[in-house]
Each structure stands twice: as C-alpha cells, then as structure tokens.
C-alpha positions in Angstrom: 0.0 0.0 0.0 1.3 3.4 -0.9 1.7 5.7 2.1 0.3 9.2 1.9 3.2 11.7 2.3 2.5 14.4 4.9 4.1 17.4 6.7 2.9 17.9 10.3 3.0 21.6 11.5 2.5 21.5 15.2 3.0 23.1 18.6 3.2 20.1 21.0 1.0 20.2 23.3 -0.7 17.3 25.0 -3.3 16.5 22.3 -0.6 17.3 19.6 1.5 14.5 21.2 -1.3 12.0 20.7 -1.9 13.1 17.1 1.8 12.8 16.3 2.0 9.4 18.0 -0.8 8.0 15.8 0.5 9.6 12.6 4.1 8.4 12.9 2.9 4.8 13.7 0.4 4.6 10.9 1.0 2.2 8.0 -0.9 4.6 5.7 1.0 7.8 6.4 4.6 8.8 5.6 5.5 11.8 7.8 8.3 13.5 5.8 8.8 16.5 8.1 7.6 18.0 11.4 7.7 21.7 11.7 7.1 23.6 14.9 5.4 26.9 15.7 4.9 28.8 18.8 1.4 28.2 20.2 0.6 26.1 23.2 4.0 27.1 24.7 7.1 28.9 23.3 8.9 27.9 20.2 11.9 26.5 22.0 9.6 24.4 24.2 7.4 23.0 21.5 10.5 22.1 19.4 12.0 20.3 22.3 8.7 18.5 22.8 8.7 17.3 19.2 12.3 16.0 19.6 11.4 14.3 22.9 8.4 12.5 21.2 10.5 11.3 18.3 13.1 9.9 20.7 10.4 8.0 22.6 8.7 6.8 19.4 12.1 5.8 17.9 11.3 7.6 14.7 13.8 9.3 12.4 11.9 12.3 11.1 13.5 15.7 10.5 12.2 18.6 12.6 12.5 22.3 11.6 11.9 25.2 13.9 9.4 27.7 12.7 7.8 31.0 13.7 8.4 32.2 17.3 5.5 34.6 17.2 2.4 35.5 15.1 2.7 37.6 12.0 1.4 40.9 13.5 0.4 40.1 17.1 2.0 39.6 20.4 2.5 35.9 21.4 0.0 34.1 23.6 0.1 30.6 24.9 -1.9 27.9 26.5 0.5 26.9 29.3 -2.4 27.1 31.7 -3.8 24.0 29.9 -0.7 22.2 28.8 1.6 23.1 31.7 4.9 25.0 31.8 6.7 22.6 29.4 3.7 22.0 27.2 3.7 18.3 28.0 3.8 18.3 31.8 3.4 15.1 33.8 5.9 12.8 32.1 9.7 12.7 32.5 11.0 12.1 29.0 14.4 10.4 29.2 15.9 12.1 26.2 15.3 14.0 23.0 16.5 13.4 19.5 18.5 16.6 19.0 20.2 15.1 15.9 16.9 15.4 14.0 16.7 19.2 14.3 17.5 20.8 10.9 19.6 23.9 10.5 17.0 25.2 8.1 13.9 27.0 9.4 10.5 25.6 8.9 9.5 27.6 5.8 12.8 26.8 4.1 12.5 23.1 5.0 8.9 22.9 3.7 9.9 24.7 0.5 12.8 22.4 -0.1 10.8 19.3 0.5 7.8 20.4 -1.6 10.0 21.6 -4.4 11.7 18.2 -4.8 8.5 16.1 -4.2 7.5 13.8 -7.0 3.9 13.9 -5.8 1.9 16.5 -3.9 2.1 16.4 -0.1 -0.6 17.0 2.5 0.1 19.5 5.2 -1.5 18.7 8.5 -1.7 21.8 10.6 -2.5 21.3 14.2 -1.2 24.6 15.6 -1.4 28.3 14.7 -1.1 28.8 11.0 1.9 31.2 11.0 4.4 28.9 9.3 1.9 27.9 6.5 1.0 31.5 5.8 4.7 32.4 5.6 5.3 29.5 3.2 2.5 30.5 0.9 3.6 34.2 0.9 7.3 33.5 0.5 7.1 30.6 -2.0 3.7 30.7 -3.7 5.1 28.5 -6.5 5.0 25.4 -4.2 1.2 25.6 -4.0 1.0 23.1 -6.8 2.9 20.6 -4.7 0.4 20.8 -1.8 -2.4 18.3 -2.2 -4.5 19.8 0.6 -4.2 21.4 4.0 -6.0 19.5 6.8 -6.2 21.6 9.9 -7.5 21.5 13.4 -8.8 25.0 14.1 -11.7 27.3 14.2 -15.2 26.9 15.6 -18.7 26.8 14.2 -20.0 28.7 17.2 -18.4 29.5 20.6 -14.7 29.3 21.0 -12.2 28.2 23.7 -9.8 31.2 23.8 -12.0 34.1 22.6 -15.8 34.1 23.0 -16.2 33.1 19.3 -12.6 32.1 18.6 -10.7 28.8 18.8 -7.0 28.9 20.1 -5.1 28.0 16.9 -6.9 30.7 14.9 -7.0 33.5 17.5 -3.3 33.2 18.1 -2.6 34.4 14.5 -5.8 35.3 12.7 -3.9 37.2 9.9 -2.0 34.0 9.1 -5.3 32.0 9.1 -6.8 34.5 6.7 -3.9 34.0 4.3 -4.3 30.3 4.4 -8.1 30.2 3.9 -7.8 32.7 1.1 -5.0 30.8 -0.6 -7.3 28.8 -3.0 -5.8 25.5 -1.8 -8.0 22.6 -0.8 -8.6 22.9 2.9 -10.3 20.6 5.4 -11.2 22.2 8.7 -11.8 20.0 11.8 -13.1 22.6 14.2 -13.4 22.8 18.0 -16.9 21.4 17.8 -15.9 18.0 16.6 -13.0 17.9 19.0 -15.4 18.4 21.9 -17.1 15.1 20.8 -13.8 13.2 20.4 -13.3 12.4 24.1 -11.0 10.2 26.2 -12.2 9.4 29.7 -10.3 8.3 32.8 -11.1 4.7 32.2 -9.8 5.0 28.6 -6.5 6.5 29.8 -6.1 3.5 32.2 -6.5 1.2 29.3 -4.1 3.3 27.1 -1.5 3.1 29.9 -1.3 -0.7 29.5 -0.8 -0.7 25.8 2.9 0.2 25.3 5.6 2.8 26.2 3.7 5.5 24.2 0.6 4.6 26.2 2.4 5.1 29.5 3.5 8.6 28.4 0.0 9.5 27.2 -1.5 8.3 30.4 0.7 10.7 32.4 0.3 13.8 30.3 -3.5 13.2 30.2 -3.6 13.6 34.0 -2.6 17.2 33.6 -5.0 17.7 30.6 -8.0 16.2 32.5 -7.4 18.3 35.6 -7.7 21.6 33.7 -10.1 20.5 30.9 -13.2 18.8 32.2 -14.2 16.0 34.5 -16.4 14.6 31.6 -13.5 13.7 29.4 -10.5 15.1 27.6 -10.9 16.4 24.0 -8.6 15.0 21.4 -8.7 18.0 19.1 -5.6 17.5 17.1 -6.2 13.7 16.6 -9.3 14.8 14.7 -7.1 16.0 11.9 -5.3 12.7 11.7 -8.6 10.9 11.9 -9.8 12.7 8.8 -6.8 11.4 6.9 -7.3 7.8 7.9 -11.1 7.4 8.6 -12.8 10.3 6.9 -16.1 8.3 6.9 -16.6 9.1 10.6 -17.2 12.7 9.7 -20.1 14.6 8.3 -18.8 17.5 6.2 -20.1 20.6 4.4 -18.4 22.5 1.7 -18.5 26.1 2.9 -17.0 29.5 2.7 -15.0 30.3 5.8 -14.0 33.9 6.6 -11.5 34.8 9.3 -12.3 37.9 11.3 -9.2 40.0 11.9 -10.6 43.4 12.9 -13.4 42.8 15.4 -12.8 44.3 18.8 -14.5 41.3 20.4 -14.4 38.8 17.6 -10.9 38.8 16.2 -9.9 35.2 15.4 -13.5 34.1 14.8 -14.1 31.7 11.9 -17.3 32.8 10.1 -18.5 29.5 8.6 -21.2 30.1 6.0 -22.8 26.6 6.1 -26.0 27.7 4.3 -24.3 29.7 1.5 -25.9 32.9 2.6 -22.9 35.0 1.6 -23.0 33.8 -2.0 -19.3 33.1 -2.0 -17.6 30.0 -3.4 -16.8 27.5 -0.7 -13.1 27.5 0.3 -13.1 24.7 2.8 -14.6 21.3 3.6 -15.8 21.7 7.1 -16.3 18.8 9.5 -19.6 19.6 11.2 -20.1 16.3 13.1 -18.2 13.2 14.1 -19.3 9.7 15.1 -17.9 9.7 18.6 -18.2 5.9 19.0 -16.2 5.2 15.8 -13.7 7.9 16.7 -13.0 6.2 20.1 -12.7 2.8 18.4 -10.2 4.2 15.9 -8.2 6.1 18.5 -7.7 3.1 20.8 -6.8 0.8 17.9 -4.3 3.3 16.6 -2.6 3.8 19.9 -2.2 0.0 20.3 0.1 0.2 17.2 2.3 3.0 18.6 
C-alpha cells in the first residue's frame, strides 16, 4: 500500500503529542517532516517536545523550527492548559536533537515540496503562521500541496475568545492568508473535538498498551485536571482521523471567513454553512463526528504505537 506523504506543522502540546504518535505509527501515512510553531507554549519548548516525542517513538523524522511569534500580534500561549513545558506530567528520558535541521520551517517545507514527486498533504495542528509564511514567501509550491488538513476554528463558541478557537485566534492574519489561498482545505473545528473524548477509564487502558501509552496516560492527567471531568478532548487527533477514517465525519463545503478586525471577535471563523454570503466554498468543514467510531479508531491506533 502506498503511504500518503504528509508534513505535520505543530505546537506540541498534549493533544498534539497524541496526534503525532498516531501519525508516525500509521501504516498509511509517511511523515516526511515535522515543523514547529509557537502556540501552546514557546517555540523552543514545542521544538524540544517534538524531539522528545520522536526519541520516545524511535522515529527518524526531521524537525524544523518555525515562527516564534504571530505575523502581527504579540505571542499568547496555553500553558495554563498544557503546563509549563507543554507536556507536563511525564519525564522524557531524552530528546532526538540530531533530528533538528539547520533550516527554518519555511525553508525546510519549501525544499521538501520543491523536490517532491507527488503533492504532499500539510497537517496543521497549531497556529497557521508557518503555513502563511510559506505561501507568501514561496507561492510557487502551492501546486505541490495536495491539501491542508487543519485543526482549528469553531462553528460557534470558542475556547480562547468568545467566538474564537485557540489555533486561529493566536494568529488570525495567518489563518486568513491560508483560507484565502485557493488551496483545498479541510477544517476540523473545535466542535468535533469536543465530541472526540478520552475518559479516565480509557487512559487507564491506554497506559497498559505500550511505552507510548504510558506517556500518554501521564500527560493526560494534567490535561484532564484543567479541561473537564467529563473527558479530555482529542482536538488534534481529529485532523489525523480525517486522513485515515474520513467516513466518521459529516462534512459541508462552505466559505470560511476569518475575522481579523473585530474588537471582540478577532480570530472568529465565520462559517457560511448555508451559503448565505453567496461566496464559493473555500473549505470542507467537518460539522459532526461519530464519537463511538472515533474512540474505536483512536484506541486501535494507539495500540500500534
């Protein structure tokens, strides 16, 4: 079976760690490059986290360090959710520093895409700063991007702003560039993540699976304590799930506008599900997920890690 070549752009992050674990262990995906972007915590911390994960997973995947701040705005983070390091709760024995490239993320993506014999999919599970910079700096590589599958945005209420989801509100200007790029985009918003839950009993089962499961169990303890007693949302794994089991989603082709100017609504994703704006759809938006099938897929995938 031919593997699907992908780039993961990420800000690890507890749920990022789980998404990366599944993607790098999948028989159907070929992770060519991991790029990091400031988001959940600072750029240096998320980059270290990516290198720690690859050491644990025993995967030889190059890592390139990306943007340390948004295009126009001051940095914000989510350390109150993910902890000081971004993956608090587990003592990683080492990190794979030899995998860190000298090139920055935009250069590394450009070089990889330029040489690619077939288009690659970009899986964006952090703020979209790196992707926007790539598209503005090297627009000629657009033809080498099969699609962008991202976790971000919200159909309604947000989790950082009242109407804004974290990955978008951190850098709405970058998100606007990406959504207006004309590239095929799949958006897995906050709303489906809130239905993709792992419970305490699930994490106990995950702990027994393998070394990766042991790590996930410990970092989920932090996540659960600050998220909700009713389960921990696997937001970023939703993007990987779309690649591997798209049938678990209900999707709508819709025009998505990114609000950048609103005093109270900057970072909001205005998703025109009914076509009221009369604009051509620019994204395939996941509007619902089969929670039972997601859980089954997640647990089966983690057993392979």
